[in-house]
VOZADREN-404059 format. One line per field, with one value per residue (C-alpha): chain; residue in three letters; y, z, x. Coordinates in Angstrom, 1 decimal. Layout:
BEGIN
guti <- (A | ...)
kolza <- (ALA | ...)
py <- (Y | ...)
pz <- (Z | ...)
px <- (X | ...)
This chain:
BEGIN
guti <- (A | A | A | A | A | A | A | A | A | A | A | A | A | A | A | A | A | A | A | A | A | A | A | A | A | A | A | A | A | A | A | A | A | A | A | A | A | A | A | A | A | A | A | A | A | A | A | A | A | A | A | A | A | A | A | A | A | A | A | A | A | A | A | A | A | A | A | A | A | A | A | A | A | A | A | A | A | A | A | A | A | A | A | A)
kolza <- (UNK | UNK | UNK | UNK | UNK | UNK | UNK | UNK | UNK | UNK | UNK | UNK | UNK | UNK | UNK | UNK | UNK | UNK | UNK | UNK | UNK | UNK | UNK | UNK | UNK | UNK | UNK | UNK | UNK | UNK | UNK | UNK | UNK | UNK | UNK | UNK | UNK | UNK | UNK | UNK | UNK | UNK | UNK | UNK | UNK | UNK | UNK | UNK | UNK | UNK | UNK | UNK | UNK | UNK | UNK | UNK | UNK | UNK | UNK | UNK | UNK | UNK | UNK | UNK | UNK | UNK | UNK | UNK | UNK | UNK | UNK | UNK | UNK | UNK | UNK | UNK | UNK | UNK | UNK | UNK | UNK | UNK | UNK | UNK)
py <- (-54.0 | -52.3 | -54.9 | -53.1 | -53.2 | -55.3 | -53.5 | -54.6 | -53.7 | -52.5 | -50.4 | -50.4 | -54.3 | -55.0 | -57.5 | -58.3 | -59.4 | -60.4 | -64.3 | -66.1 | -65.8 | -62.3 | -59.8 | -56.4 | -52.9 | -51.0 | -48.4 | -47.0 | -48.4 | -51.8 | -54.7 | -58.0 | -61.6 | -61.7 | -65.6 | -65.1 | -63.1 | -63.3 | -61.8 | -61.0 | -64.3 | -62.9 | -64.8 | -63.8 | -61.9 | -60.0 | -58.7 | -55.5 | -53.5 | -52.2 | -55.0 | -55.7 | -52.2 | -53.6 | -54.4 | -57.9 | -58.2 | -59.9 | -61.0 | -60.4 | -60.8 | -58.7 | -59.2 | -56.2 | -56.6 | -60.1 | -60.5 | -61.2 | -58.3 | -57.7 | -54.6 | -53.7 | -54.3 | -50.8 | -50.2 | -52.0 | -49.8 | -52.0 | -55.7 | -56.3 | -60.3 | -62.4 | -65.6 | -67.2)
pz <- (-123.9 | -126.5 | -128.4 | -128.3 | -132.1 | -132.2 | -133.9 | -136.2 | -134.9 | -131.1 | -131.3 | -126.7 | -126.6 | -129.9 | -131.0 | -134.1 | -133.8 | -137.6 | -138.1 | -141.7 | -143.0 | -141.4 | -144.0 | -143.6 | -145.1 | -146.3 | -145.6 | -149.0 | -149.0 | -150.3 | -149.1 | -148.2 | -146.9 | -144.8 | -145.4 | -144.4 | -141.3 | -141.2 | -138.3 | -139.4 | -137.6 | -135.2 | -134.3 | -131.7 | -134.7 | -136.4 | -133.1 | -131.6 | -128.7 | -131.4 | -132.6 | -130.8 | -132.3 | -136.0 | -136.7 | -139.2 | -142.9 | -144.0 | -146.9 | -148.5 | -150.9 | -153.0 | -153.0 | -156.1 | -158.6 | -157.0 | -157.2 | -154.9 | -152.3 | -148.7 | -147.1 | -143.4 | -141.1 | -140.1 | -143.7 | -142.5 | -141.3 | -139.4 | -139.1 | -140.7 | -140.2 | -137.9 | -138.7 | -135.1)
px <- (-23.8 | -21.8 | -19.7 | -16.4 | -14.7 | -11.6 | -8.4 | -6.7 | -3.3 | -3.2 | -0.3 | 0.0 | 0.0 | 2.2 | -0.2 | -1.9 | -5.8 | -5.9 | -6.5 | -6.9 | -10.0 | -11.1 | -12.8 | -11.4 | -11.7 | -9.1 | -7.5 | -7.8 | -11.7 | -11.3 | -12.5 | -10.1 | -9.4 | -6.3 | -5.1 | -1.3 | -0.4 | 3.6 | 6.1 | 9.4 | 11.6 | 14.4 | 17.8 | 20.1 | 22.5 | 19.3 | 17.5 | 16.5 | 14.7 | 12.5 | 12.2 | 9.4 | 7.3 | 7.0 | 3.6 | 3.4 | 2.5 | -1.2 | -1.3 | -4.7 | -7.0 | -9.4 | -12.4 | -13.3 | -10.3 | -9.8 | -6.5 | -3.3 | -1.7 | 0.1 | 0.6 | 1.4 | -1.0 | -1.6 | -2.7 | -6.2 | -8.9 | -11.0 | -12.3 | -15.6 | -15.6 | -14.0 | -12.9 | -12.8)
């Protein structure tokens, strides 16, 4: 049976499949390790219907340059090795 690829961000389900410690390939071609997944907290005062469509941000540590960074989860191309 063929194994299905786990997408970093499931657009239809609005679900982030990234976890802390995952090794990922960025769309820029760099390899990185996810150090944190940040979901924006919503309160009644700043919540709107489109809030469900916002993907989270991830903090990463780039393996190539040994430096930290952060970006929107949509900048992650694929999960290479999941830490599950």
